[in-house]
C-alpha positions in Angstrom: 165.5 93.7 101.2 169.0 92.2 100.8 170.7 94.6 103.2 173.2 92.0 104.4 175.0 94.3 106.8 171.8 95.6 108.6 172.0 94.4 112.2 169.3 96.4 113.9 166.5 98.8 113.0 163.9 100.8 114.9 160.7 101.4 113.0 158.7 104.6 113.7 155.7 104.2 116.0 153.4 105.6 113.2 154.3 102.8 110.7 151.1 101.2 109.4 152.4 99.0 106.5 155.5 97.0 105.7 155.6 95.7 102.1 156.1 92.0 101.1 159.8 91.0 101.4 160.7 94.3 103.2 163.5 92.7 105.1 164.0 89.5 103.0 167.7 88.4 102.9 168.8 90.8 105.7 171.1 88.1 106.9 172.6 90.1 109.8 169.4 91.4 111.3 169.0 90.0 114.8 165.8 91.5 116.3 162.9 93.7 115.4 159.8 95.2 117.0 156.7 95.7 114.8 154.8 98.9 115.6 151.2 98.6 116.7 149.8 100.3 113.6 150.9 97.4 111.4 148.0 95.0 110.6 149.7 92.4 108.4 153.1 90.6 108.3 153.2 90.3 104.5 154.6 87.6 102.3 158.3 86.7 102.8 158.8 89.8 104.9 161.7 88.3 106.9 162.5 85.3 104.8 166.2 84.4 104.8 167.0 86.5 107.9 169.3 83.8 109.2 170.3 85.6 112.3 166.9 86.9 113.4 166.2 85.5 116.8 163.5 87.9 118.2 160.4 89.4 116.6 158.4 91.7 118.8 154.8 91.1 117.8 153.3 89.6 120.9 151.7 92.8 122.2 150.6 94.0 118.7 146.8 93.6 118.9 146.4 95.1 115.3 148.0 92.2 113.5 145.4 89.8 112.1 147.3 88.2 109.2 150.7 86.6 108.8 151.3 85.8 105.1 153.1 82.9 103.4 156.8 82.4 104.2 156.9 85.5 106.4 159.6 84.0 108.5 160.9 81.2 106.2 164.5 80.2 106.7 165.0 82.4 109.8 167.1 79.6 111.2 168.0 81.4 114.5 164.3 82.0 115.3 163.6 79.5 118.1 160.7 81.1 119.8 157.9 83.4 118.9 154.7 84.6 120.6 151.9 85.2 118.1 149.8 88.4 118.4 146.6 88.1 120.4 144.1 89.0 117.6 145.7 87.0 114.8 143.0 85.5 112.5 144.9 83.9 109.6 148.2 82.2 108.8 149.5 81.8 105.3 151.4 78.9 103.8 154.8 77.7 105.2 155.0 80.8 107.5 157.7 79.2 109.7 159.5 77.0 107.2 163.2 76.4 108.1 163.0 78.1 111.5 164.2 76.7 114.8 160.9 77.0 116.5 160.2 73.9 118.7 157.0 74.9 120.5 154.3 77.4 119.7 150.9 78.5 121.0 148.2 79.3 118.4 145.8 82.0 119.6 142.1 81.2 120.0 141.3 83.9 117.4 142.9 82.0 114.5 140.2 80.8 112.2 142.0 80.2 108.9 145.2 78.6 107.6 146.3 78.3 104.0 145.8 75.0 102.2 149.4 73.9 102.3 149.8 74.3 106.1 151.3 77.2 108.0 153.8 74.9 109.6 154.8 72.9 106.6 158.6 72.8 106.5 159.0 73.9 110.1 161.1 70.8 110.8 162.1 71.7 114.4 158.5 72.0 115.6 157.6 69.4 118.2 154.8 70.9 120.3 151.7 72.9 119.4 149.3 74.3 122.0 145.9 75.6 120.9 144.9 78.4 123.2 142.0 77.8 125.6 138.9 79.3 124.2 139.5 78.1 120.6 136.4 76.4 119.2 137.5 75.2 115.8 141.0 74.0 114.8 141.3 75.5 111.3 141.4 73.5 108.1 145.0 72.6 107.0 146.4 74.0 110.3 149.2 71.5 111.0 149.2 69.8 107.6 152.5 67.9 107.0 154.1 69.4 110.1 156.7 67.6 112.2 154.8 68.1 115.4 154.7 65.2 117.9 152.7 66.7 120.8 149.4 68.6 120.4 147.4 70.2 123.3 143.7 70.7 122.4 141.6 72.6 124.9 138.2 71.5 126.1 136.6 74.4 124.3 137.2 72.9 120.8 134.1 71.4 119.2 135.3 71.0 115.6 138.6 69.9 114.0 138.8 71.1 110.4 139.6 69.4 107.1 143.2 68.0 106.9 144.0 69.9 110.2 146.5 67.2 111.2 146.9 65.3 107.9 150.3 63.8 107.2 151.6 64.6 110.7 153.7 61.5 110.8 155.2 62.1 114.3 152.0 62.2 116.3 151.6 58.9 118.2 148.6 59.8 120.4 146.0 62.5 120.7 143.2 63.3 123.2 140.0 64.8 121.9 138.0 67.1 124.2 134.5 66.1 125.5 132.7 68.8 123.5 133.9 67.6 120.1 131.1 67.3 117.6 132.8 67.2 114.2 135.9 65.8 112.7 136.6 67.3 109.2 137.4 65.3 106.1 140.9 63.7 106.3 141.6 65.5 109.6 144.0 62.7 110.6 144.7 61.2 107.2 148.3 60.0 106.8 149.2 60.1 110.5 151.1 56.9 110.1 152.5 56.8 113.7 149.2 57.5 115.4 148.5 54.7 117.8 146.1 56.0 120.4 143.1 58.4 120.0 141.3 59.1 123.3 137.7 59.9 122.6 135.3 61.7 124.9 133.1 59.3 126.9 
């Protein structure tokens, strides 16, 4: 934490845990690969790593949780592929990043109440992976997203899942949808068209 001159680091393959804020404020760090034994990206782990532009977690099938503000203010981070067995996202995970588009794995079942993408002001497009059945409560709460792709496998949209997404103008719901949670589209002030299943 706070090692402003650290540009690169190779973590041992046997690493199983990285503490909260481990690399917070390492403003020169450009890329990192997370070993497969690590199960959680803890709170503020990379927050303020302004030069970080690549995080190797896409092949790590051990990671199930990415905690609050894990990548907050990583301004150079423009793309990330989330791990395949991810189950939970904390609050404001991507606040202040440059990410414009992201795919949320079908395994994600929980997002913290204030929204994983709250403050991710570059985000335009979110794709929910085919096979997802429930879009989690609070998932995109107060995000800047304008385009959402919902697969046909989704049957339920959770509470406040898209609440206060003020840039969404239209959305298409899949034919198998059976439940819309409380306030799932509350505050979507630009929403003009909802295409419902026939």
